C-alpha positions as CSV (number, residue, x, y, z in Angstrom):
1,M,0.0,0.0,0.0
2,R,1.4,3.4,-0.9
3,L,1.9,5.9,1.9
4,P,-0.5,8.6,0.6
5,L,-3.2,5.9,0.8
6,L,-2.2,5.4,4.4
7,S,-2.7,9.1,5.0
8,A,-6.2,8.9,3.6
9,L,-6.9,5.9,5.8
10,G,-5.5,7.8,8.7
11,A,-7.7,10.8,8.1
12,L,-10.7,8.5,8.2
13,I,-9.6,6.9,11.4
14,G,-8.9,10.3,12.8
15,L,-12.4,11.4,12.0
16,A,-13.8,8.3,13.7
17,L,-11.7,9.0,16.8
18,A,-12.4,12.8,16.9
19,P,-15.3,12.5,19.3
20,C,-13.3,10.5,21.9
21,A,-12.3,12.7,24.8
22,G,-8.5,12.9,25.1
23,A,-7.8,10.9,22.0
24,E,-4.2,11.4,21.0
25,S,-2.7,10.9,17.5
26,I,-2.2,7.4,16.2
27,K,1.1,6.2,14.7
28,I,1.2,3.4,12.2
29,V,4.5,1.6,11.7
30,V,5.1,1.6,7.9
31,Q,8.7,0.3,7.9
32,R,11.2,-1.4,10.1
33,S,14.8,-1.4,8.7
34,P,18.4,-1.8,9.6
35,L,20.5,1.4,9.5
36,A,22.6,1.5,6.3
37,G,26.1,3.0,6.4
38,S,26.4,3.4,10.1
39,Q,30.0,2.4,10.1
40,Y,30.8,5.6,8.1
41,Y,29.0,8.1,10.4
42,A,28.5,8.9,14.0
43,A,26.9,5.7,15.2
44,S,30.1,4.3,16.7
45,R,30.9,7.6,18.4
46,V,27.5,8.0,20.1
47,W,26.7,4.3,20.6
48,N,26.7,4.6,24.4
49,E,24.2,7.5,24.3
50,I,21.6,6.1,21.9
51,R,18.6,4.3,23.4
52,P,15.7,2.3,21.9
53,G,12.8,4.7,21.5
54,D,15.0,7.7,20.7
55,R,13.6,10.0,18.1
56,L,15.4,10.0,14.7
57,T,15.2,12.7,12.0
58,L,14.6,11.7,8.4
59,T,16.0,14.1,5.7
60,R,15.6,13.7,2.0
61,E,18.8,14.0,-0.1
62,P,17.4,14.1,-3.7
63,G,20.7,15.4,-4.9
64,N,22.7,12.5,-3.5
65,R,25.0,11.3,-6.2
66,H,24.7,7.6,-5.1
67,D,21.0,7.4,-4.8
68,R,18.2,9.8,-5.9
69,N,15.9,8.3,-3.2
70,A,18.4,8.8,-0.4
71,V,17.0,9.5,3.1
72,R,19.5,10.4,5.7
73,V,18.9,9.3,9.3
74,D,20.1,11.6,12.1
75,W,20.0,11.4,15.9
76,N,20.3,14.6,17.9
77,G,21.8,16.4,14.9
78,Q,24.4,13.8,14.1
79,Q,24.2,11.6,11.0
80,L,23.9,7.9,11.8
81,G,23.4,6.6,8.3
82,Y,20.7,6.1,5.7
83,V,17.4,4.2,5.1
84,P,18.7,1.2,3.1
85,R,18.6,1.8,-0.7
86,A,16.4,-1.3,-1.2
87,E,13.8,0.1,1.2
88,N,13.9,3.9,0.8
89,R,11.7,4.6,-2.2
90,A,8.3,4.8,-0.4
91,V,9.9,6.8,2.5
92,A,11.4,9.2,0.0
93,R,8.1,9.7,-1.9
94,A,6.2,10.2,1.3
95,L,8.7,12.9,2.5
96,D,8.6,14.5,-0.9
97,A,4.8,14.6,-0.6
98,G,4.9,16.2,2.8
99,E,3.7,13.2,4.8
100,A,4.0,13.3,8.6
101,L,6.7,10.6,9.0
102,E,8.6,10.0,12.2
103,A,11.3,7.6,13.1
104,R,12.5,6.0,16.3
105,V,15.3,3.6,17.3
106,A,13.7,0.2,17.5
107,K,16.5,-2.1,18.6
108,L,20.2,-1.8,19.4
109,R,22.5,-4.8,19.2
110,D,26.2,-5.1,20.1
111,D,27.1,-6.8,16.9
112,A,30.2,-6.8,14.7
113,N,28.1,-6.5,11.6
114,P,27.2,-2.8,11.3
115,W,23.9,-3.7,9.4
116,R,22.7,-5.5,12.5
117,R,23.6,-2.9,15.2
118,V,20.8,-0.3,14.8
119,E,17.3,-1.1,13.7
120,F,14.7,1.7,13.3
121,E,11.1,2.2,12.6
122,V,9.3,4.7,10.4
123,Y,5.9,5.8,11.5
124,L,3.1,7.7,9.9
125,R,1.3,10.0,12.3
126,L,-2.4,10.1,11.9
């Protein structure tokens, strides 16, 4: 399902929840991915500070010479890596369309393989 369709679905769910007292926004997990390229950025340097649940910032890099769908992943203003190339197309399109995406650290592993160290989730806020 494409993310703009999820937004439409979210709007309908939001309308259904609107009468509920104290209803907060809903988040739908749209993607869970390993962090790509973490060995080249700040992940090792800030490893002891990062915690599961920490907010991540997603930034489009349409001019990236390696990948026109590149989406950079930052933690507290420091680049940790990228959304993996094989999984970034929908996220890139959603960000380009102004969708309300959020990202959080899902899991941290003390693993020699950098592709297994940080796992993150991308959410659509409804």
